[in-house]
N, C-alpha and C positions, 0 to 999 in steps of 0.2 A: 494106467495111461488114460483111460476114459475119464476118470475122475479129474485128472490134471487138465484135460482138454475142456471139460465142462467148466471148471473153475476159471480157466483162462478166458473162455468165451464170456462168462459173466462179468469179468473185469473189463473186457473190451466193451461190453454193453453198457457199463456204468455211465459213459458220457451222455447216453440218452436221458439220464437223470442229472445232468450237469448242474452245478451250483447248489446241489443238495436241497431239493424242494422242501424238505421238512414238513411243516404244516400245510404246504401247498400240494402235498402228494396227491390228494383227491383230484384237484384241478388238473395237475399234470397228467395223471392217469386217464382222466376223462378225455383229454385231448389226444392221447396217444393210443388208447385201446377202445375200439368201438363196443366190445363186449362188456366193458366195465360200467357199472352203475354205482355212484356214490350213495351211501346210506347215512353215515355219521349219526347213528342213533345211540343213545346212552346204554341201551340194553337190547337183548334179543327176547323173542317169545320163550315161554317156559318149554323145556324139553326134558322129559324123563326117559332115560335109556337103560338098557340092560346089556351087558357084555356077555360073550360066550362064557359059560360057566356060572352065570347067574348074578355076577357082581353088578351093583348099581353104578352108573356113570352119569354124573351131572356136568354140564359145561363149566360150572363154577369149581369143579374139582381140579380142573386143569389150570392151576394157579400160575399166573405170570407167563402164560403161553399165548402165542398167536395161534388161533384155531382156524383151520380151513375145513368147513363143514359142508358135506354134500349128502344127497339123498338118492337112494335107488329103490323106488317103489316097484310093486309088481307091474308087469306089462310095460315098463319104460323101455326095455330092450335096447335097441341100437343107440339112441341119444344118450342114455345113461352110461352104457358101456364105453362109448367114445369119450365122454367126459371123465370117467374114472381113469381111462388110459392116459389122458392128458394130465390129470391131477397127479397120477403116479409119476409122470415125467417131471412135473414140477417138484415133487418130493425128491427125486433123484438129484435135481439141481440144488435144492436146499441142503441136502444131506452131504454134499461135498464140502460144506463150510460149517463153522460153529453154530450157524442158525439151526442146525439139526437139534440142538439142545433146547431151543426156544419155540419151535413150531410143532404143532400136533395136527395131523390130518384125521378127521373123523368121518367115517362113512356110515350113514344110517340106512338100514335096509330091512325088508321083510324077511322073516325066517327062511322062506323058501326061495329068496332071490340069490342068484349066484354072482359073485364078484370075480371077474376074470382078469382084471388088471394085476400087474405084478407090483405089489406094494412091499415096502420095507417095514416090517412089523416093529422096528425100533421106535418109530414115532407115528405109527398108524393105528387107530383104534376103530374097530367095527362094532356096531351095536344095533339092537333092535329096539323099537319103542316099547316102553313098559306100559302097564295098565291097559293092555289089549288094544292099544291104538295102532292103526295102520300107518305105515310110513308115508303114504300119500297124504293123510290128514296132517301129519307133522310138517311135511314139505310145504303143504298149502298155507299153513300159518306163517311160515317164513316168506313164501313167495308173495303173500298178500301185501308185504311191505314194499314190493317193487312197484314202480310207476310205469313199467313197460308192458305189463300184462302178457308176457310171452309164455309160450308153452314149453320152452326149452328148460332142461334141468339147470339149476342154479347152484353155484359154489359160493357160500357165504364166508366172508373173511371177518373174523372177530378179533378185535384188538386185545392187548394184554390186560386191560382193565375191564373187559366185558363189553366194550363199545362195538356195536355192529358197524364195521367200517365200510364194507362194500360188497357188491355181488359181481361175480364173473359169470356171464350167461353162456350156456351151451358148451361147446368144445372147440370153437374156432379161434379162441383167444390165444395170444402168444404166451407160451409157457414162461419165457424169459420176463415178460411184462409182469406176470403174477409173482414170479420169484423176486424181481426188483421191488415190487409193491410191498411184499412181505418184509424185505430188507429195510425199506424206508420206514415202515410201521415200527420195526424194532428200535429204530433210532429217533423217531419223532417225539414230539412233546406230549402226545396223548398217553403214551405208555408209562406207567409208574415203574421206574427202575432204580434199584439201590445204587449208591455211588460205587463205582468200580473202575479199576484201571483198564485202559483199552487193551484188548487182545490183538493178536496178529491180524485177524480179519478186519477189525475196525481201523487199525493202522494202514493196512493195505488198501482198503476201499476208500480211505480218506484222501488218497492221492488223486482220486478220479472225480 
């Protein structure tokens, strides 16, 4: 029942993105969500990661996926814990739809940092920086791209072709806004997608 209620809520929220903004999604989200910052950069800084068990993870390995990347450095404490909880809530909204197959959430953290948020491991990857780098240093490389200079943790949204699409700052942003932003990125012109027939989600959301 909860999944049905979430899906119904998202469909009701679709009019906020009326007329299918498409390539205007960055402009529309900037107007709608104060915590959003547009990036529109063709690539992201290099990031070498290691998953539990020792396997290497590169962002380029997540082929044709929307990536929501966040960092939990040592001593981040409450700000990062709150953001992880919000992002896990976004994942819950994403995962009631076929978007679940196209979106991967990645949390980068130091080995001794605890992640208390309730994540669905189906499309959540946790990793630590490889090459003995601290999470704070990796987070700072990404944060340096921001023009806001804020100390709040940042969630970086990476498009399906590796484009650094935008940043959601802190934890006060609307979960639905990030979910709808992801949905629009999946359907906009930036993402290289093979020709395919529309699924039920595309037909359903196409009415709004």
